[in-house]
MIMAR-774050 format. One record per residue: residue in three letters; y, z, x of N, C-alpha, C, O in turn. Coordinates in pm, whole numbers, plus 32768, in hexadecimal, padded with zeros to 4 digits. Layout:
ALAYZXYZXYZXYZX/...
***
This chain:
MET2465725DDCC024A372E8DCA9247D736CDCCA24057380DCDE/ASP24C773C3DCD3247F7455DCFB247874AADC4C24A47487DBDE/ILE243E7502DC6E2423755CDBFA2495757EDB972490755FDB20/GLN250E75CBDBD925897603DBCD25D37567DB8F2616756EDB29/GLU25C57502DBC526177495DBB325CF7459DB1D2618740DDADD/LYS255A7473DAEC25037438DA9225037476DA4124CA7445D9E0/LYS253D7506DA2C2528755CD9DB25E77537D99F26107521D92D/LYS262F753CDA1B26D07538D9CF26C774CDD993271474D4D933/GLN268E7461D99526B073CED971267873ACD8DA26A9735FD888/ILE260C73F4D8CF259E7422D85E25F67461D7F725F37438D783/ARG264B74CCD821268E7513D7E0270C74B1D788271C74A4D70F/GLU275F7470D80627C9741FD7DD27A873C7D76127E973C7D6F9/LEU2739737BD77926F77319D72026D47353D69526CC7302D639/TRP26BD73ECD67826B37416D60A27317450D5D2272C7474D55D/GLN27AA7460D61828037472D5F3284A73F2D5A9287673F3D536/LEU284A738FD5FC287872F7D5D7283272CED53F286E7291D4E5/CYS27C572F4D53B278972BDD4C427927334D45927B17314D3E6/PHE277D73A8D472277973F2D3F427FF7470D3CA281274A2D35B/HIS284E748CD44928BF7497D42B28C37513D3F129047532D38D/ASP2868756DD446282F7616D40828B4764DD45D28FB7620D4B8/ASP28AC76CCD40A28FE7753D46128D77786D4C8286D77C3D4D6/GLU2945776AD53529027785D5BC28A97800D5CE283377FED5F2/ARG28EF7865D5B3289678F6D59F280F78E4D58027B5791BD5BF/PHE27F6786FD4EC275F7873D4E5270B783FD53B26937857D546/VAL276D77D5D594273D774CD5E026E377B8D666266E77BAD68B/ASN275D7808D692276D784DD70A26CB78BED6EB268578CED74F/LEU26A078F9D679266C794FD65725D37914D65425757961D669/LEU25BB7873D63325487830D64F2546780AD6CA24D57806D6FB/PHE259677EED70A256577ADD7AB255C7823D812251F781ED87D/ASP25AB789AD7DB25977939D82F252B794ED81C25007982D882/ARG24B27940D7AB245F79ACD76923F37948D76923967966D7B4/LEU23E278C6D71D23577888D71C238A782AD750232377F1D72B/TYR23BE77E1D78023A0776DD7FC2335777DD881233877D9D8D3/ARG22FD7739D87F228D7736D8F6228E76A6D94122957644D8F6/ASP228A7697D998227E7606D9D6221675B8D9B8221D7540D99C/GLU21997610D9BD212775EDD9A12109758ED90F20C37529D900/ASN214F75CDD8BC214A75B7D84D21C07545D82521DB7531D7AF/ALA21F4750DD87B22687496D8642247741FD8932224740AD907/ARG225373BAD825223A7328D84922B672E9D8812311733BD892/CYS22CD727DD89E23487237D8CE232971BAD90422CD7198D94E/PHE23887179D8D1238F70C7D916242270CBD941248070F1D8FB/GLU24287096D9D824A4706FDA1524C17014DA38245C6FD2DA4F/GLU25376FCCDA56254E6F5CDA8F25BE6F78DAD5261A6FB8DAA2/ARG25BF6F43DB6A262F6F5EDBAE26667006DBC026E07016DBB8/GLY26277060DBD0265770DEDBA7267A7101DB4126C77161DB3F/VAL265A70D2DAE1269E7101DA5C261E7105D9ED25DD70A2D9CB/VAL260C7185D9C225B27169D94B25D07144D8DA262B717AD89B/THR257E70D5D8A525857093D832252F70E6D7C2256E70FCD75B/SER24D97106D7C624847132D74A244271CCD78E242071E6D802/ALA24427218D71E23DC7286D75323CA72C7D6C8240D72B3D663/LEU23587322D6DB23247359D69522EE73F6D6B122E07405D72A/GLN22CE7466D66D228874F4D687224074ECD659225574B4D5EE/MET21A57518D6732124753CD65C212D75E8D64D210A7628D6B0/LEU215F7638D5CD214E76BDD5DE20BC76E0D5B4207A76B6D554/PRO2095774BD62C20137768D605200777FBD569204A7862D561/TYR1FA777CFD5131F8B7832D4AD1EFC782DD4931EA777E3D4C4/ARG1EED78A2D4261E6578B1D3EC1E787893D3641EE87883D333/MET1DF57889D3151DE77881D2A41D9378B2D2511D267885D276/THR1D8478F0D1FB1D18794CD1BD1CC078C9D17E1CFD7862D160/TYR1C4278D1D16E1BFC786ED1211B6978A1D0FC1B117885D14D/GLY1B4878E5D0921AF67936D0931ABA79A7D0D91AF47A13D0D6/GLU1A4B799AD1181A4479F4D1731A6879E6D2001A4D7A3DD254/SER1AA4797AD2191AD67949D2BA1B877956D2B41BD67962D257/VAL1B907952D3121C2B7927D3491C4B78BBD3951C4278D4D40D/LEU1C71783BD3761C7777CED3AB1CE477BED3FD1D4477F7D3C9/PRO1D0C7777D4901D777776D4BC1DAF76E9D4911D667686D48C/VAL1E6076E3D4671E82768BD4241F13766ED4951F5D76CCD4B2/SER1F2975ECD4C81F8D75C3D504201775AED49720137557D441/TYR206275E7D4A120E975C8D45F215B7578D48221B175A1D4CF/ILE215D74F4D44221CB749CD4B1224774DFD48B226474E6D414/SER228E750FD4E023417530D4E7238974D1D504235B7487D55A/GLY240374B2D4D1247B7461D517244773D9D55B246A73B9D5CD/ALA23E87383D50423EE72F7D511246B72A2D4FB249D729CD48B/ALA24A77253D574251A720DD57A253171CBD5CE251D71F1D641/THR25627156D5B1258C70D7D5EF261E709ED5F7266A708CD598/ARG2632708AD66626CD7070D68426F07004D612269F6FAED5EE/SER272C700BD5F9277E6F84D59427636EF5D5BB271F6EA6D57B/GLU27A26EDFD62C27776E6DD68026E66E2BD6A326D06DB7D6C6/TYR268B6E93D68F25FA6E74D6C425A16E77D64F25266E75D650/ARG25F26E7ED5E825936EADD56B25556DF4D554257E6D8ED58B/ASN25056E03D50B24846DAED4A324766D3CD53024936CC4D528/ARG24486D7CD5A623F26D64D5F4234F6D97D613230A6D7AD675/GLY23326DDED5B2229E6DFFD5A722B86E80D61F224C6E9FD652/LEU23286ECED65423166F39D69F22D26FBBD65F227B7000D696/MET23016FCCD5F922C8705ED59C2236705AD56921F370BDD54B/GLY22096FC1D56121776FA8D53C21286FC1D5BE20BE6FFFD5C4/ARG216D6F85D62C21166F90D6C121107039D6EE20AC7077D714/LEU21887065D6DF21A67117D702212A716CD68D20F271D6D6AB/LEU21157125D61220CE7165D5B620197147D5DF1FCE7198D5A8/CYS1FF3710DD60E1F9770D0D6481F797137D6CC1F3D71A3D6D3/GLU1FAA70FCD7121FB3715FD7831FAE71FCD74B1F557246D775/SER1FFE7224D6FD1FD472C8D70B1F4A72E0D6B11F10734CD6B9/PHE1F187273D6571EAA7281D6161E2B7284D66C1DC172AED63E/GLU1E3B724BD70B1DD5723CD7481DDF72D6D7B31D78730DD7D9/VAL1E4A72FED7CE1E5B737DD7FF1E1873FAD7A01DCF7453D7CB/MET1E4A73E3D7001DFB7446D6D41D507442D6A81D1074A4D682/ARG1D2673D5D6B61CA573B7D6B61C5273FCD74E1BE2742BD75F/SER1CBE73E6D7A61C98741AD8281C7974B3D82D1C1E74EED867/ARG1CF374EAD7D01CD77582D7D71C7F75C9D7651C797643D753/ALA1C477576D7281BD575A7D6C81C2A75C5D6411BF2760AD5EC/ILE1CC07590D6241D0675B5D59D1CE87542D53B1D1574D0D54A/PRO1CA47562D4E31C7574CBD4671CE874C3D40B1CE3745FD3C3/LEU1D49750BD3FB1DB374ECD3A31E3474F5D3CA1E517548D420/SER1E9E749DD38F1F117483D3C81F6D749ED3221F3C7476D2B9/ALA1FED74E2D329204B74EBD2BC20BB74D0D2F420DB74CCD36B/LEU20FB74BCD28F219D749DD2A621E474A7D20A21A374B1D1A2/ILE225F74A2D21122C6749FD1B4230E743DD1A0237A7470D1BB/PRO232C73B4D17C2374736BD17F23E4737ED16E23FA73CCD111/ALA246C7341D1BE24DD7373D1D6251D7345D1402567738DD0FC/GLU24F772CED122252D7286D0B824DB7261D06724717248D0A2/PRO24CF7242CFA7247271F9CF6E2423718ACF8A23AB7173CF78/TRP24A4712FCFCC243C70ABCFFB240D70D2D07624107070D0C0/LEU23E5712BD0AC23967126D12323097156D11022AE7156D163/TYR23067183D082225C7185D052221F70EFD06421BA70D4D0A4/ASP226E7095D020220D7015D03C21EB6FE6D0DA218E6FA0D101/TYR22517022D12022386FE1D1C421BB702DD1F321546FFFD224/TYR21E770D0D1CF215A7110D21A20D770E2D1DF206B70E0D21B/ALA20F170B5D1452045708AD10620127013D16A1F9B700CD18B/THR20806FABD19D20406F4BD1EC1FF36F99D2791F9C6F60D2BA/LYS201C700ED2931FD07045D2F91F6A70C1D2BE1F5C7131D2EF/GLY1F347093D25A1EE370E3D2391EBF715ED1F81E547190D1D7/TYR1F65718ED1EC1F837213D1A31F7E7202D1101F9B7196D0DD/ALA1F587272D0C51F3A7265D04A1FA772E5CFF61FB5734AD03A/PRO1FE572E4CF822023734DCF461FF273B0CF0C1FF873AFCE91/VAL1FB07428CF521F627474CF161F9874F2CF071F6A7548CEBB/PHE20007501CF53206375BBCF3C209D7597CF0320E57536CF1A/PHE209475E7CE8620F9760ECE13213A768ECE05210576E6CE48/ARG219D76B0CDC321B3771ECD8621CA7721CCFA21BB76B9CCBA/GLY21E87783CCC5224477C8CC3B22CA7804CC4D230E7822CCAF/GLU22D87809CBDE2397787DCBE9235E78AFCB6B230B7877CB22/CYS23A3793BCB5B23917998CAF1244179B5CAEA249079C1CB47/ASP245279BBCA7B24F179BDCA8B25277A3ACA1F24F87A2AC9AE/TYR25677A90CA2B25A57AF9C9E3261C7B04C9D326597AEACA3B/THR26607B21C97826DE7B2EC95927227BBAC98D26E47C22C99F/ALA27CF7BA3C9A527F27C1DC9C927D67C90C97E27D77CFFC9B3/ALA27B97C7CC8F327B27CD6C86D27357D0BC8A827317D79C871/HIS26C27D04C8FB263B7D2CC8F126307D96C93A265A7DA4C9AC/ARG25DF7E00C8DF25EB7E88C92725607EAEC944250A7EB3C8EB/PHE25427ED1C9E724A57EDBCA03249D7F74CA0B24FE7FBEC9FD/VAL244A7F8CCA1A241A802ECA252410803FCA8A23E67FE4CAD1/THR243180B8CABF242680CBCB5924078157CB52244A819ACB9F/THR23A8819FCB0123968221CAF8232F8234CB7A22E581D3CB81/GLY231D827ACBC422C882B2CC2E22CF825FCCB722838256CD17/TYR232B8235CCA0233F81CFCD4123F181F2CD6B24498224CD25/HIS23F781C7CDE7247481D4CE46246E8196CEA12406817ECEE0/ARG24E9816BCEBD25118116CF372532817CCFD8257A81DECFEF/VAL24D6812BD02C24BB816DD09D24E68104D10D24FE808DD0FE/SER24E98150D181250F80F0D1EE24A780FCD26924BD815DD2B3/SER245680BFD28223C480C8D2C723CE8062D33324127FFCD33D/SER2389808ED37223998061D43B236D7FCBD42823227FA7D3CD/MET23967F8CD47123557ED5D47222B87EE2D45422767EAAD3FD/ASP228C7F44D4BD21C47F66D4D421B47F74D43921677F21D409/GLU21EA7FC7D3E721A87FF8D38421E27F73D30F219A7F6CD2AC/LEU22237F3BD30F22527ED5D2A221E27E53D2E1219D7E1AD28D/TYR21D87E35D352218D7DB4D34320EE7DF5D33C20927DB2D30D/ARG20DC7E6BD36A20567E8DD3251FF37E7BD2981F7B7E6BD27F/PHE208F7E8CD23E20917E90D1B2206F7E0DD18C20137DE6D144/PHE20E77DB6D1DE20FC7D1BD1A820687CD4D1E520217C86D1A7/ASP20577CFDD2561FCA7CAED2841F397CB7D21C1EE97C5DD203/GLY1F3B7D1ED1F81ECF7D79D1C21ED97D1BD1261E737CEFD0F1/LEU1F527D0AD0F21F367CC2D0611F477C31D0751F0D7BDED030/LEU1F837C1CD0BF1F7A7B76D0DD1EE07B52D0D11EAB7B00D087/ARG1E9D7BB6D13F1E097B82D1421DB87B89D0BA1D4D7B4ED0BC/GLN1DD17BB8D0621DBC7BDDCFB81DAC7B87CF761D657B8CCF12/ARG1DFF7B05CFA81E097A90CF881D9E7A2ECF921D6D7A20D003/PRO1D6E79E6CF2F1CED798DCF631D137919CFB81CB678E8CFF8/CYS1D7A78EBCFC41D927873D0161E497878D0471E9C782DD013/CYS1E5C78B5D0861ED178DBD0BE1EE478C4D13C1E8878E9D185/LEU1F557886D17C1F7A7890D1E41FB57931D2212005797DD1EC/LEU1F6D793FD29E1F9B79F9D2DD201079D9D32E20197968D35F/HIS20687A2DD34120BF7A2ED3AA20A47A9DD41820807B0ED3F6/GLU20B67A79D4A120957AD6D4DE212A7B27D50621997AF8D4ED/ARG21117BA8D54A21797C0CD54922137BD0D58C22837BF3D567/ASN21F27B6DD5F822817B4FD61C22A77AF0D5A623217AE9D5A0/ASP22737AB0D55522B17A46D51822E97AACD4A9235B7A9DD47D/PHE229C7B0BD48222C27B69D40C236E7BC8D43723C27BEFD3E6/GLU23717BD2D4B823F77C0BD4E6245F7B84D4DC24D47BA1D4C1/VAL24477B12D4EC24A37AA8D4EB24977A95D46724F77A48D45B/ILE245D7AA3D3D424717A9DD35724E27AFDD319253A7AEAD2C4/CYS24BA7B74D36A25157BCCD34B25997BBCD35B25ED7BC0D301/GLY25B17BA9D3E426267B71D407267A7AF5D3BD26F27AF7D39F/ASP261E7A8CD3A826687A1CD37826767A5AD2DA26D47A2ED298/ASN262A7AAED2A626657AF3D20E26F17B28D22F27537AF7D1F6/ARG26FC7B8BD288278D7BC4D2A327F17B47D28E284A7B3BD23A/LEU27BE7AD8D30A283E7A6ED33128567A33D28B28AF79E0D279/ASP28047A63D219282079F2D18F286D7A69D14A28727A6AD0CF/GLY28A77ACCD19228F27B2FD12428807B9BD0F628A67C0AD0D0/GLY27DC7B77D0F927AE7BD4D0AF276F7C55D10727A07C7BD171/GLU26EE7C97D0C126C67D07D0EA26297D10D0A826017CD8D042/VAL25DE7D6BD10525457D6FD0F625517DF2D0B8258A7E54D0E9/VAL251E7DECD057250A7E87CFE324947E9BCFFE243B7E4BCFE3/ALA24807F0ED03B23DE7F80D04624067FD9CFE024738011CFD1/MET23887FE0CF8C23918040CF2322FA808BCF452296804CCF66/ALA2302812DCF3422718184CF30229381AFCEC122F881A5CE7C/ASP221681F0CEB421EB823FCE3621FE82C7CE49222982DDCEBA/GLU21EE8331CE01221583BCCE0521C18422CE6E21CE849CCE7F/ALA216C83C9CEA820FE83EFCF4B215283B8CFB7214983EDD026/GLY219E835BCFA621ED833ED03A21BA82A5D04A21F18260D09F/GLU215F8275D00320EF821BD04E2150816ECFE221818152CF74/LEU212F812FD07721B180AFD045215F806ACFCD20E6807BCFD9/SER21848024CF62216E800CCEF7216F7F79CEC421247F39CE79/ALA22047F54CF1F221A7EBBCEE8227A7E93CF6022937EDECFBE/LEU22A47E27CF5222F67DDBCFB623377D84CFA222ED7D25CFBA/ALA23D87D42CF6E24027CD9CF58246B7CCECF8124C57D21CF84/PHE24687C34CFB424B47C01D006252B7B99CFA8251D7B2CCF71/ALA25997BF1CFB6260C7BC5CF4B26AA7B8DCFAA26DF7BBCD00F/VAL26CD7B22CF5A27147ADCCF90278D7AAFCF1E27637A94CEAE/PRO27F97AA8CF30287B7A6CCED8285179D5CEE028457996CF49/ASP2838799DCE49285078F8CE64289578CECDD2286B78CBCD5E/ASP291878AECE162947787ECDD1297578EECD40299E795CCD66/ASP297278DECCCA29977927CC7B290F797ACC2D29067972CBB3/ARG28BB79BACC6F283079E6CC7028007A31CCDB282F7A17CD4A/THR279C7A9BCCD027567AD4CD4026E67A92CD4A26977A86CCED/ARG26D37A5BCDCE265E7A23CDEF25D27A77CE3825E37AB4CEA1/VAL25687A75CE04251B7ADECE44249D7A53CE7224667A07CE23/LYS248C7A5ACF1B246179FCCF3E23D17A12CF53238679B4CF6C/GLU239F7AA7CF4623227ACBCF40232A7B52CF2023867B95CF4F/LEU22B67B96CEBD22967C03CE8C22317C2FCEA321D67BE0CE8C/LEU220D7C9FCECD21737CD5CEED21857D4BCEC521EB7D8FCED2/ALA21087D6ECE88210D7DFDCE37207E7E09CE1B20307DABCE0F/VAL205F7E99CE0F1FD27EC7CE051FBE7EDACD6E1F4A7ED7CD45/ASP20297EEECD1220027EC6CC7720937E96CC4720F27E8ECC96/GLY209B7E7BCBD320E57E4CCB6121497EB2CB8321AA7E94CBCA/ALA21387F26CB5721AB7FBECB5421F47F9FCBEC226E7FAECBE9/ALA21C27F7BCC5F21FA7F90CCC022497EFDCCEE229B7EF2CD4A/ARG221A7E94CC97228F7E0DCC8323087E2CCC36237E7E19CC52/GLU22D47E5BCBD9231E7E83CB8F23D27ED2CBCD24487EBACBB1/ALA238A7F36CC2C23F77F90CC5924417F63CCD824B17F8ACCFB/ALA23EE7F05CD1B24257E98CD8224917E4FCD3B25077E60CD5B/LEU24697DF6CCD324F07D9ECC8325547DE5CC6B25C37DBFCC90/HIS25437E5ECC2525A47EBCCBF426087EC9CC87267F7EAACC7B/GLU25D37EF8CD15262D7F1FCD5926567E8CCDA226BC7E8FCDE7/ALA26127E10CD97264F7D95CDB926C07D77CD4727287D45CD72/GLY26B87D8BCCD427257D5DCC7827B07DC8CC86281F7DBDCC54/GLN27747E3ACCE527FE7EA8CD0A283B7E25CD7B28A37DE4CD75/LEU27F87E23CDB7283D7DDECE2328BB7D9FCDEF29277DD5CE07/PHE28B67D26CDA329187CE4CD6C29167CE7CCE528CE7C9BCCA5/PRO29647D3ECCAF296E7D5CCC3529977D0CCBD129F97CCDCBF9/GLY29757CEACB4929AD7C8BCAC929757BF0CB0429A07B89CAD0/ARG29157BEFCB7128EA7B68CB8128337B78CB3127E47BD7CB31/PRO28287AF9CAFA279E7AF3CAEC27157ADDCB70273C7ABACBDF/ILE26B77AEBCB6426687AFDCBE126077A89CBB025DC7A7CCB3D/THR25EB7A31CC27256679D9CC18250F7A08CCA725357A2BCD17/VAL247779F5CC6124237A5ACCB923FA79B5CCEE23F9795FCC96/VAL23DE7992CD65236C7942CD7522FD797ACD5D22FB79F1CD3B/THR2282792DCD6921F9797ECD35219E7907CD8921C07899CDB4/PRO210C7958CD8C20A178E1CD92206E7882CD15207278B2CCA3/PRO20497817CD26200877E0CCB91FB77811CC551FC277F5CBDD/ASP1F5F785ECC891F17789DCC321F6378FACBD61F427901CB60/GLU1FD27949CC0C202179ADCBC520807963CB5A209779A0CAF2/ALA20AC7902CB682120789CCB3220D178A6CA9E205B788BCA86/GLY213878D4CA44211E787AC9B3213D77FDC95C211477CCC8F2/GLY21A977DBC9CC21DF7734C99F21C676E9C9DA215276E7CA04/LEU222F7672CA0621F37609CA5422027629CAE6224B7688CB04/LEU21C275E0CB4B21AF760CCBCE22097593CC0D221B7523CBDD/GLN223D75CDCC8B2275755ECCD5226A7562CD5F227075C0CDAE/ARG224D74A5CD792226749CCDEC227874C8CE3C22F074C7CE24/MET223D74FDCEB722937543CF35224A751CCFCB228B753AD02F/GLY21CA74DCCFDD21AB74ADD05821207454D06220E97430CFFA/MET20F47437D0CA207773BCD0C52032740BD135206B745BD17F/MET1F9E73E4D1361F4F741CD1C11F24738FD1D21F447338D181/ARG1ED17375D24C1E997330D27F1E067376D2E21E0F73D0D334/ILE1D767322D2B41D2D7345D2F31CF57306D3711CB8729BD36D/VAL1D07733ED3CC1D13732DD43C1C8D730DD4971C7872B2D4E7/ASP1C497365D4731B987378D4A81B417382D41F1B2873EBD3E4/VAL1B1572F4D3F41AB5732ED3831A4F7358D3781A3B7396D310/PRO19DA734CD3DE19897385D411199E740ED4231941744ED3F3/LEU1A077461D4601A0F74CED4671A3A7518D3FF1A207591D405/LEU1A8474E3D3891AA874FDD3231A267509D2B719FE756CD27A/LEU19FA7494D2B7198774A0D253190C74F7D27518B7750FD220/SER19037533D31218AD758DD32118C4760BD2DC18767656D2A2/VAL19547610D2F3198076BED2B4198376BCD20A197A7724D1C9/VAL19907639D1CF1973762FD14718E5764ED12918C57699D0CC/ALA188D7612D17A18067646D16517BE76C1D177175076E6D14E/GLN181476F6D1BE17F1779FD1E4182677DFD18017DC7833D14B/ASN188C77D2D15618BC7808D0DA188C7803D02418947853CFC7/TYR18597777D035181E775ECFC5178C771ECFEC177B76A4CFEB/PRO173A7768D00916BB7736D030166576EACFBE161A768DCFDE/SER16757718CF30164576C5CECD1685764BCEAC1661760DCE48/TRP16DA7625CEF017027598CED916B67529CF3716A3752DCFB0/GLN169774D5CEE6162D7462CF2F169173E8CF0A16BE73D5CE99/ALA16AB7396CF7F16EE7313CF5516E272C6CFC316E97301D02F/VAL16D0724ACFC416F471ECD05F179971B0D02917C8718FCFBC/VAL17CC71BAD0B6186D717ED09B188C710DD0F21883711ED16C/ARG18A770BAD0CE18DF7043D126196F7053D13519B57060D0D0/VAL19A37051D1B01A1A7077D1CD1A526FDDD2191A066FA6D268/THR1ABC6FACD2011B176F5BD2611B8E6F8CD2821BD56FCBD234/ASP1BAB6F70D2FA1C4C6FA2D3361C536F34D3881BF16F11D3C9/PRO1CC56EF5D38C1CE46E74D3C01D3C6EAFD42D1D656E54D475/LEU1D636F1BD4501DB16F58D4BB1D716F96D4FB1DA66FAAD568/LEU1CEB6FD6D4EA1CA5704ED5371C0A7007D5091BC9702BD4A7/PRO1BE66FA4D5611B5C6F54D5591B1C6FC6D5661ACA6FBDD50B/GLY1B037044D5A61A9C708BD5BD1A8870FAD5521A3B7157D56B/ASN1AC470F4D4E41AB17116D4731A6E70ADD4091A5170D7D399/GLU1A5C7048D4241A056FE0D3C219797034D3CB1950707DD426/GLY19397011D34718C9700BD35D187C702ED2E518C66FFED28F/ALA180E7068D29E17E6708FD25C17A1712CD27117657143D2DA/TYR17A87172D22C17A17201D23517147257D1F117397266D17D/ARG16AD7286D1F9165C72CAD17E168D7355D1BA16897383D22C/ILE16CB7394D12216D9741DD130166A7462D0D516497430D069/GLY163B74C9D10015C57502D0B0158D7598D110159375A8D18A/ASP156675DBD0C5152F7647D0FA15807695D144155076EDD18B/GLY16287679D138166A76EED1831673767FD22E168E76B9D297/ALA16627624D22C165A75BFD29916C77542D29417047538D22A/CYS16DE74F6D2E516F37465D2B816F97418D349173A7437D3AD/ARG1696739FD33216837355D38616B472B4D37F16E47284D319/ARG169E7268D3FE16CC7208D3EA163B71AED3B215CC71B0D3E7/VAL1661716BD34415C57100D34815F4705CD31D16617036D2F2/GLU158C701BD335157E6F7BD30A154B6F37D2B814D66F52D2A0/GLY15836ECFD274153A6E95D22515026EE5D1A414A46EBFD15F/ALA155B6F70D18E151E6FCCD11715A66F84D088160B6F3ED08F/LYS15636FBDD02515AF6F89CFB216036FE0CF8D15E27054CF71/CYS16A36FA4CF8716F67008CF7F17147063CEF916D6702FCE9D/ASP175870D0CECF177B70E5CE6517F670DDCE74183370D9CE09/LEU184970D7CEED18E770DCCEDE18FF708CCF5918D570A6CFCA/ASP19607006CF2819766FD8CF9E1A266FB8CF891A5D6F73CF33/VAL1A607003CFF61AF37016CFD51B2D7001D0801AEA700BD0E6/ASP1BC36FE1D0731BDF6FFCD0F01C317086D1121C4970DAD0BC/VAL1C507090D1791C5F7128D1B51CBC717BD1341CA171E8D103/ALA1D23712AD1151D9F7168D0B91D6D717ED0461D9A71D8CFFF/GLU1CF97125D01B1CA9714FCF881C5371CBCF991C3C721BCF3E/LEU1C1E71D5D0291BBC723ED0481BF972C1D0181BC9731ACFD3/ALA1C9672AFD0631CED735BD0861D147362CFC41D2473D3CF98/LEU1D2172F1CF641D237314CEDF1CB8735DCE941CC673B4CE3E/VAL1C57732ECEC21BC17336CE771BB273FECEA41B917450CE4F/LEU1BD17422CF2F1BD47479CF631C2274ECCF401BFA7560CF32/PHE1C9474C0CF321D0F7513CF2F1D4D751CCEA71D707587CE77/GLY1D5A74A2CE661DC2746FCE181D737472CD7D1D0C74B4CD6A/ASP1DA57433CD2B1D717421CCA91D3773C2CC671D4373A5CBF0/SER1CED738CCCC41C8F732ACCAC1C1372FDCC3B1BAD7335CC63/HIS1BFC72C4CBE11B8E72D0CBA51B2A72ADCBCE1AC072B7CB90/LEU1B387277CC4A1AA07265CC9C1A7372F5CCC419FD72FACCE7/SER1AB37362CCC61A8473DBCD001A107413CCA1199E7433CCC3/SER1A5C7416CBF819EF744CCBA4196D73CCCBBB190773EDCBF7/LEU19797362CB9219217320CB99189F734DCC2818247343CC1D/LEU18D5736FCC7D1897736ECCFE187173FCCCDC181B7428CD29/ASP18937446CC88186E74ECCC6818967545CCEF1855759DCD27/LEU19107512CD0C19547545CDA119CE7595CD581A20756CCD06/PRO19BC7624CD991A657673CD581AAA7657CDBB1AB07699CE22/ALA1ADF75FBCDA41B8075BCCDF11BD67653CDEA1BE67694CD83/VAL1C057677CE6E1C8C76C0CE3A1D1676A4CE671D2676B3CEE0/ARG1D677687CE321DF2768ECE541E4076EDCEC51E5D775FCEA1/PRO1E6476C1CF501E9F7709CFA71F247724CF6C1F4B76E0CF0D/TYR1F7D7799CFAC1FF977CECFB0201A77EED0161FD1783AD056/MET209D77C0D05120EB7823D0A22165780CD073218277BDD019/SER21C9786CD0C9221478AAD08E226178D4D12F222B78D8D19D/LEU22EF78EFD10A236B7909D18C234778C6D1F523397904D25E/MET2332783FD1F0232377DBD27723A377CED2AA23AE7773D2FD/LEU2404780CD292249C77DCD2EB24BD7771D2C425167740D30B/ASP24927719D24D24C4766AD231253A7680D1E4257C7621D1BC/
***
């Protein structure tokens, strides 16, 4: 199957399984699809199962880690329950390892898929909060005004503020343009606010959502700029309450599960953890039935990580539990004196 036919059939399989707006699918396949990141199985010239490994990066302490985001994982109905997706994922993990990508992330399309992906070593570590405002809420807007900025200016501001978050998936420039296009397809707008000196101060991705306005991402230099952006977002769809999606550390109430992560290259990731937390001393044993190259005991200390034999372990976990220790809300993190950090991702076109 040649490259163009492969792309065509993967696109058709996407629509067969997800039934998205044709304009949205065109946007994805015109701007983000790359043959080297697409994996599939075919039978008698028909693509039976496929996924895409979209490249991202994630802030982690002083480091920026490559992450492979699984998108469009789908199997034709008549070929399901044959293990095709499991095999595709395992092949994808090996590709990621060969590219020195230590982490894979995804957002399950349905709640029941959390259990499925858990069997492949993924752990639910991505969460988000929501902040609600009634239609009667009044935001302070003094000192700020809405502006129309170039895509370059918007992206520089967007990228700069995302990088300030301690553990956050970043978006490349091309991805940012697709996000803005998707926001328009949803009937929304990207609200950019500037201060009195004309400097960009806030960016809000607002869309209508049933009877309310949903702000899918809000980046601001301070609380005043945030208030001004929310005021402008409220003016887009007057009389509606506003829901703002927030990172978990900014949420005041219950957190909502939103995605999963899988450690694909344990020694590479633990080396990065050790570099960022040089005072952390531990011996960690990891099991990983799907990726034997991850299995073994690792001594972390003095900013380095190395494999060891016969050492007494401080932590004995499988690969999913390790993700929970490093990125989740595991009590083991505090017992091992490891400052675990919750990762965050937004605007993933899910």
